[in-house]
N, C-alpha and C positions, 0 to 999 in steps of 0.2 A: 445367288449361290445355293447349291443344293444342301439340304440338311445332312448332318452326319448319318452314317449307316446305323440303324438301331438294331442291336443284337439282343434278342430275347433269350433268357437263360432259365430253364426250369431247375428247381432245387433238388430234384431226385429224391432219394430216400434220406430222410433227415438223420437216420442212425448210421449212415455210411460216411464216406469222405467228401460228399458233394459240397457241403458248406465250406469245408476247409479249402478245397481246390478252387472253388468259385471266388471266394473273397481274398485268398492269397493272390490270385491273378488280378482281381480288380483293384487291389491295394497298390499295384505297381505304379511308379511315377509316370504321369503323362498319359495314363490309359484312356481317360475320358476325352483326350484330344484326338484319339484315333477313331473312336466310335462311342455311341451312347449305350451303356449297359442297362438292360431292364430285366431284373431278376424276378421270377414268379416264386414267392416264398413267404416266410413267416418272420415278421420283425423281431419277435422275441428270440427265435433261434438264431437269427442273424446277429443280434447283439451278443448272444452267448458265444457265437463263433469268433466275433471280434475280440472278446475278452480272453477266450481260450487260446487263440493263436497270435496274440500280441499285435492286433490290428486296430488298436484304439483310435488311431488318427483317421481311420477311414470313416467318412460321413456318408450316410445312406438317406436318400430322399424317398420316403414311404408315400405311395400313391394308391388310390383305389382302383385305377384303371390304367392300362398301358398308354392310352391317349393323353394322360396327364403327365407323362414322364418329361423330365427337363434335360435338354442337351447340356453336356459339361458336368453332369452329376451321375453318381451311381444310384440308379433308381430301383425300388423294390415294390412290385405290385402285391399288395397284401391278400393272402388267401383267407377267406372268411368261412367257408363251408366245413372245413376240417380243423380240429385243434389237437393234433397229435402230441403225445408226451415224448420227451427225449430219452431214449434208452440206447446209448451207443453200442453198436455191434449186434443188436438183436433184430430178428425178423418180427415186425409188428404190423398188424392189420391197419391200425390207424395211420402209420407212416405210409403204407401203400396207398391208402385213400387220399392222403395229402399229395402224394406224388402224381396221382391221376388228376386231381383237381388242378395242379399246376400245369399239366399237359393240356387239359381242356381249355384253360384260360389262354395259354400260349397259342393254341390253334386258332381260337377266336381272334386274337390280336393279329395273327398272320393274315387271316381272311379280311380283317378290317384295315390292313396295311399300317397298323400302329407299330409293328416291328417288321424288319426287312428279312431277317434270317433267324433261325432257331438253333440253339445249342442246348442239348439235354444232358444234365448230370445223371449219373448211374442210378438205376432203380433195382429193387429186388423183385425178380419175377414172381417169387413165392408170395411176397407181401402184397403185390398189386393184383394178383389173379383173383377175379371175382366175376359175377354176372355182368357187371358194368365194364370190366376190362378183361375180356376173354381173348387175349392176344399173347403170342409167345414173347413179344418184346416191342420196343419203340417202333421198329421198322414196319411191322405189320399194322400197328395202330395208326401210324401216320399214312400208310398206303390207303387205308379205308377212309380216314378223315380228310386227306388232302390230295389223294392220287387222281381224282377225276377218272376212275376206272383203270388207272395205270398202277402196276405193282412196282414198288420201290426196288431198286438194285442196291444191295448192301456192298459197299466198297470200303476196305481198310486201306488207308493211304498215309504216306508222308512225302517228303520232297523227292524220294528216290524209288519208291515202290508203291504200286497200286494193285490191290488184290480184290477182285470181285468174286461173288459166290453164285454158283448155279443153284444150289439148295441152301437154305438158311437154317432155321430152327426146326428141324425135323429129326426123328429118331434115325440112327444110323441104319437100322434094318430096313427102313423105307426108301433109302437113297436110290437104289437101282431103278425103281419104278419111275423116277423123275428124269432119268437119263434117256431122252429121246432126241431125235434130230431136230425136231421143232423147238424144244426147250433150249438146246444148245445154240442153234442159230439165232433165236430171239435174244438170248442172254448176251451173245457176242455182239450182235447188232446194237443193242442198247448200250453196252459197255463202250463200243466204238464211238457212238454218238456222244456219250458223256465225256470221253477223253477229248473230243473235239470241242464241244460246247463249254464244258466246265473247267477243263485243264489246258485249253489252248493248243492242243496237239493237232496239227493239220492232217497228217495221214498216220494214224496210230497203228502200231503193231501189237498183237495180242497173242500170248502163249496160253494154250489150254492144257490143263493137267489131266492125267489119266485117272481112272477109278482104281484099277488093279495094280499090284506091284509089277514093276518092269514093263508097264504099259501093256500088260496081258501076255507078254512073251509070245506074240503071234497067235493068241487064242488058247494057249495052254493054261494060263492063269485067269482066264476070263475073256469073254467075247465082245464086251461093250466097246472096246477101243476099235476093233476091226469092223464091227457091224454097225455101230452107231456114230461114234465120235469122229472117226476119219471121214466117212461120207459127209457128215455135217460140215467139217472144215473145208472139204473140197467144194461144196456149194457156196460157202462164204467167200473163198478165194475167187470163185467164178463171178461173184458179185463185186469184186474189187476190194474186199475187206481182208486185210492181212491178218490171218489167224492160223497159227502153226501149232503142231503137236500131234498126238497127245504126248506130254512129257511125264515120266515118272517123277513124283514130287521130291523124293529123297535126293536124287542126283541134280535135279533142277535147282533146288535151293542150296544144296551142299556145294555145288560148283559155281554158284552165283550166276547161273544162266539168266536169271531174272533181270540182270542189269542190261541185257540186250533188247529188252522189250519195254513198251510203254505201259502195258498192263498184263495181269495174269488172271485167268479165270480158273478158280479152284472148283472142284466138283462138289465138295461138301465143307461144312463149317470148319472143323478142326484142321483139315488138310491145308487150308489157306491161312487160318488165324494163328495157329501155333508157330509156324516159321515167321509170319509177319511180325508178331509181337516180340519174337526173339531178335529179329533184325532191327525193328523200330526202337527197341529199348526205351519204353515209356514215352516215346514221342509220337505215337501213332494216333490217327483220327479215324473214327467211323463216320462215313458219309452216306446218307440215304439219297442216292441218285435217282433220276427219272421222275422226280416229283416236280410240281409247279413251283415249289418253294425250296430253299436251301436249308437242310438240316444236317448238323454234325454233332458228334459227341466224343468225349475221350474214349480211348479203346480199352479202358479198364472197367472193372465192375465197382460195386459198392465198397469193397475192401473192408468188410466188417472187422477183420482182425486188427486193423490199425486205426479204426474210426475214432475220431476225437482225441487222438494221442499226439497230434502235432507232427506226425511222421509222413503225411501224404505229400507227394510231389505234384505240384500244379502244372507240370510241363505239358501233359497231354491235354488238359483243359485249355491252357493258353494256345496250344497249336490248333485245337478245335475251333476256337473263336477266330483266330487269324485266318484259318483255311476257309471258314464260312464266309468271311468278308472277301477273300480273294476270289472264291468261286462265284459269289454274287456279282462282283465286278466283271469277271470274265464272261459270265453268262449274259449280263446286260450288254456288253460290247458285242458278243456273238449275235444276240437277237436283234440288236440295232443294225448290224451289218447285213443280216439276212433280210430284214424288213426294207432296207434301202440299198439294193444292189446298185453297182455302178451303172450309170446310164450309158448306153451306146451313143456315141456322137455320130449323128447322121448328117452328112452335108446336104443342105437344101439345094434343090435345083434352081438355077436362076430363072427368073420370070422371062417368058418369051416376049420379045419386043417386035412390033411390026415394022 
């Protein structure tokens, strides 16, 4: 019998809501029967979280390395290089360094196959930014560490809506220079492959949003739709990929047109994330697609304003864990099917007899 799926969970920024949503989730009855949790964090902070959030009955198995984790237990790989002090709600450099140490250890565990999937608690981009971590966020860091030359696709998803981004963490003023036919066709093709491989959709349909209001109004409010986006969609349709648009985002989400599609490609960060988070209502998940490994995270940030007050809802963390497991299983099934296609039955000719 195969061992349970091992879910690695990084502790994120200790001064945010990471420890609260992680351990509220892992304290639920029967959780270790579904998977083996392996948290990369600090035993002292974990004990403080148990005390603060009424989770005294939760037992934690502290180990030095992910390879030592025990199935049927909540495991914690102790971080040793950083010793941050707890200052709830504050941006602290030592907390950022500890968040990066957890990420580095989790990446090594993925490479060594000591964990099967990775779920990351929120980090403070201000706290982690340094010469060692010169990335806009998790997605870009993991692309470099795990991408094998492939850039991760950022997808926000729940059971009913999947939103991918053409551009991620870049200034709004720089967005137009990234809108090219090549970038759009590449993004849609990668998104389509992900919907097939990771979400089990045989022939996905994708809606592409416009850059300008009213989809440019025929070029009056901008020419990107007519000159770049529409030609790119025509090429994709010629390849057999169902990609329609461009749709103005206000009407598209306001009239619930997204329900007619398997995925939505937004042109820029807030265009996709603002409506998604409104619709998902704290139950959304951030999925880094197109990587050799599965990584998810809650779709919220550190929430410093409510950190360590017992007010954080673990729903998004719970969904991130379960989605990582589901995607891992679907991807494995897809890859096994692709590696072992059905053999054609060829009838042998009877031997000639004299």
